[in-house]
C-alpha positions in Angstrom: -12.7 -6.1 12.5 -12.1 -9.8 11.9 -11.6 -9.2 8.0 -9.2 -6.4 8.9 -7.1 -8.6 11.2 -6.9 -11.6 8.7 -5.9 -9.1 5.9 -3.3 -7.6 8.2 -1.6 -10.9 9.0 -2.1 -12.4 5.6 -0.2 -9.4 4.2 2.6 -10.1 6.5 2.9 -13.7 5.4 3.1 -12.5 1.7 6.1 -10.5 2.3 9.3 -11.7 0.5 11.3 -12.6 3.5 8.3 -14.7 4.8 7.9 -16.4 1.5 11.6 -17.4 1.3 11.5 -18.6 4.9 8.5 -20.7 4.1 10.2 -22.1 1.2 13.3 -23.1 3.1 11.2 -24.6 5.9 9.2 -26.7 3.4 12.4 -27.8 1.9 13.6 -29.1 5.3 10.2 -30.8 6.0 10.4 -32.6 2.5 14.1 -33.6 3.2 13.0 -35.3 6.4 10.1 -37.1 4.7 12.3 -38.2 1.9 14.8 -40.0 4.1 13.7 -43.4 2.9 15.0 -44.9 -0.3 11.4 -45.2 -1.7 10.9 -41.4 -1.3 13.9 -40.2 -3.3 11.6 -37.8 -5.4 10.8 -36.0 -2.3 14.4 -35.8 -1.4 15.2 -34.2 -4.9 12.4 -31.8 -4.5 13.7 -30.8 -1.0 17.1 -30.2 -2.5 15.7 -28.0 -5.3 13.6 -25.9 -2.8 16.5 -25.4 -0.4 18.7 -24.2 -3.3 16.0 -22.0 -4.7 15.4 -20.6 -1.2 19.0 -19.9 -0.5 19.5 -18.1 -3.9 16.4 -16.1 -3.3 17.6 -15.1 0.2 20.8 -13.8 -1.1 19.1 -11.9 -4.0 16.8 -10.2 -1.5 19.9 -8.2 -0.4 20.4 -6.8 -4.0 19.0 -3.4 -3.4 18.9 -2.1 -7.2 15.7 -4.0 -8.3 13.4 -2.9 -5.3 14.8 0.6 -5.0 14.1 1.1 -8.8 10.6 -0.4 -8.3 9.9 2.1 -5.5 11.3 4.9 -7.6 8.7 3.9 -10.3 5.9 4.2 -7.8 7.3 7.6 -6.4 7.7 9.2 -9.8 4.1 8.9 -10.7 3.4 12.3 -8.9 5.5 15.4 -8.5 5.5 17.9 -5.9 3.2 20.8 -6.3 5.7 23.2 -4.9 9.5 23.1 -4.2 9.4 24.3 -0.6 6.6 24.2 2.2 6.3 28.1 2.2 5.7 28.3 -1.6 3.1 30.9 -2.5 1.3 28.4 -4.8 0.0 26.4 -1.9 -2.2 29.3 -0.9 -4.8 28.1 -3.3 -5.7 25.0 -1.3 -8.3 24.6 1.4 -5.9 22.6 3.5 -3.6 19.4 3.8 -4.8 15.9 4.4 -2.1 14.0 6.1 -2.3 10.3 6.2 -1.0 8.5 9.3 1.8 6.1 9.3 4.7 8.3 10.4 4.9 7.4 14.0 6.1 4.4 16.0 3.4 1.9 17.3 0.9 3.0 20.1 2.4 0.3 22.3 5.9 1.8 22.2 4.6 5.3 22.3 2.8 4.4 25.6 6.1 3.3 27.1 7.8 6.7 26.2 5.0 9.4 26.6 7.4 12.2 27.0 8.3 12.4 23.3 6.8 11.5 20.0 8.4 8.5 18.3 8.7 8.4 14.5 9.4 5.7 12.1 11.0 6.0 8.6 7.8 8.0 7.3 8.1 10.6 9.9 8.5 13.3 7.2 4.7 13.1 6.9 4.5 14.9 10.1 7.5 17.2 9.8 6.7 18.6 6.5 3.0 19.1 7.2 3.9 21.0 10.3 6.2 23.2 8.1 3.5 23.8 5.6 0.9 24.5 8.4 3.2 27.1 10.1 4.0 28.9 6.7 0.4 29.1 5.7 -1.8 29.5 8.8 -4.9 29.8 6.5 -4.7 26.1 5.6 -6.4 23.5 7.6 -4.4 20.6 8.6 -6.4 17.3 8.6 -4.6 14.4 10.1 -6.2 11.0 9.6 -5.0 7.8 11.3 -6.2 5.4 14.0 -4.3 2.1 14.6 -3.4 -0.1 11.8 -2.4 -3.0 14.0 -5.4 -5.0 15.0 -3.8 -5.8 18.3 -2.4 -2.4 18.9 -2.7 -0.6 22.2 -1.8 2.9 23.4 -2.6 6.2 21.9 -3.9 6.3 18.4 -1.9 7.9 15.6 -4.1 11.0 15.8 -3.2 11.5 19.4 0.5 11.0 18.8 0.2 13.6 16.0 -1.6 16.0 18.2 1.4 15.8 20.7 3.7 16.5 17.9 1.9 19.4 16.4 1.5 21.0 19.8 5.2 20.7 20.5 5.9 22.2 17.0 3.7 25.3 17.9 1.1 24.5 15.2 -2.1 26.3 16.4 -4.6 23.9 17.9 -7.4 25.5 15.9 -5.6 24.9 12.6 -5.7 21.0 13.0 -8.5 18.6 12.6 -8.0 15.0 13.8 -9.6 11.9 12.6 -8.6 8.9 14.9 -10.7 6.0 13.8 -9.5 4.8 10.4 -7.3 1.8 10.1 -6.7 1.7 6.3 -6.1 4.2 3.3 -9.8 3.4 2.3 -11.1 4.3 5.6 -8.8 7.5 5.8 -10.7 8.8 2.7 -14.2 7.9 3.9 -14.0 8.9 7.7 -12.1 12.2 6.8 -15.0 13.2 4.6 -17.4 12.8 7.3 -15.8 15.2 9.8 -17.7 18.5 10.5 -16.7 21.3 8.3 -14.7 19.4 5.8 -15.8 19.8 2.2 -14.0 17.4 0.0 -15.0 19.2 -3.2 -12.7 22.1 -2.2 -9.0 21.7 -3.4 -6.9 19.8 -0.9 -3.3 18.8 -0.8 -2.9 15.0 0.0 0.4 14.2 1.9 1.8 10.7 2.3 4.9 8.8 1.4 5.7 9.1 -2.3 5.6 5.3 -2.8 2.1 5.3 -1.4 0.8 8.1 -3.3 -0.5 6.3 -6.3 -2.9 4.2 -4.3 -3.7 7.1 -2.0 -4.6 9.5 -4.9 -6.7 6.8 -6.6 -8.6 6.0 -3.2 -9.4 9.6 -2.4 -10.4 10.6 -5.9 -12.6 7.5 -6.0 -14.3 8.7 -2.7 -14.9 12.1 -4.3 -12.0 14.2 -3.0 -10.6 17.0 -5.0 -6.9 16.3 -4.2 -3.5 17.2 -5.3 -0.5 15.0 -4.5 2.1 16.3 -2.0 4.5 13.3 -1.7 7.2 13.2 1.1 9.4 10.3 2.4 11.1 9.3 -0.9 12.9 6.0 -0.7 13.4 4.7 -4.3 16.6 5.5 -6.3 16.4 6.7 -9.9 19.9 5.3 -10.6 20.0 1.5 -11.0 23.0 1.0 -8.7 23.8 -2.6 -9.3 26.6 -2.9 -6.7 24.8 -1.9 -3.6 24.1 -4.9 -1.4 22.4 -5.2 2.2 20.3 -8.0 3.3 18.4 -5.9 5.8 18.1 -2.8 3.5 17.2 -5.0 0.6 14.7 -7.1 2.5 12.9 -3.8 3.8 12.8 -2.4 0.3 11.3 -5.5 -1.2 8.7 -5.6 1.8 7.6 -1.9 1.1 7.4 -2.6 -2.8 5.6 -6.0 -2.5 3.1 -4.6 0.1 2.3 -1.5 -2.0 2.0 -3.5 -5.2 -0.3 -6.0 -3.6 -2.4 -3.1 -2.0 -2.8 -1.4 -5.3 -4.0 -4.7 -6.8 -6.3 -5.5 -3.9 -7.9 -2.0 -3.9 -8.5 -2.2 -7.8 -10.1 -5.6 -7.3 -12.3 -4.4 -4.5 -13.2 -1.1 -6.4 -11.8 1.0 -3.8 -9.4 3.0 -6.3 
């Protein structure tokens, strides 16, 4: 639990916007320390750091680079079918759906009358369409609470509310609500009664998250085929698009996933 908490918040500090903010704050501190004439070198370094920080902050809004980076991750795996009702999906035992498509448990607890989504809500929507089109497939939803300080219903409980509202038969869905990471998704899902990871399964998650997810599940012995959803990358290098909020979000997603891939490889999880 302690390691998960430290990893969670360390990852937040490594986000691009946090790094730029830290650079600007450090520049201000050095400027304050370099007020005296004998500390001119500190003042010079403060000026350099502030200039670099401002330029980096402006560049965060240039969306072309992070968008193309996300496209590179997303293009690693293609859809196994063009539509959720495609006949080719009948060959699989079921669909493993990774959590991450709903709002926080804390926010959900404040609005229990409806399921709240985030930008990855396609994981739930598309999986429900696949399940309804192929009632012979088992839907395995895996997700606990990634936030160490999270409260309220788990992701699996939120997903249950959604699938029931969509009319997916209760006996068709299996829930795993203890995992907090992709690695735990793979391990804990395999431990569920009646689940045979050697049979062919579809693995559904955001397209940019698919390379790490596939590597992790295959490392854990799963026989999985990628079913990516929630595309965010752009195959066209649109150099003129600029949004400080949009760019920062894209950089955050890209940096988080690249660091996650590196960390999983170093730990032997993928």
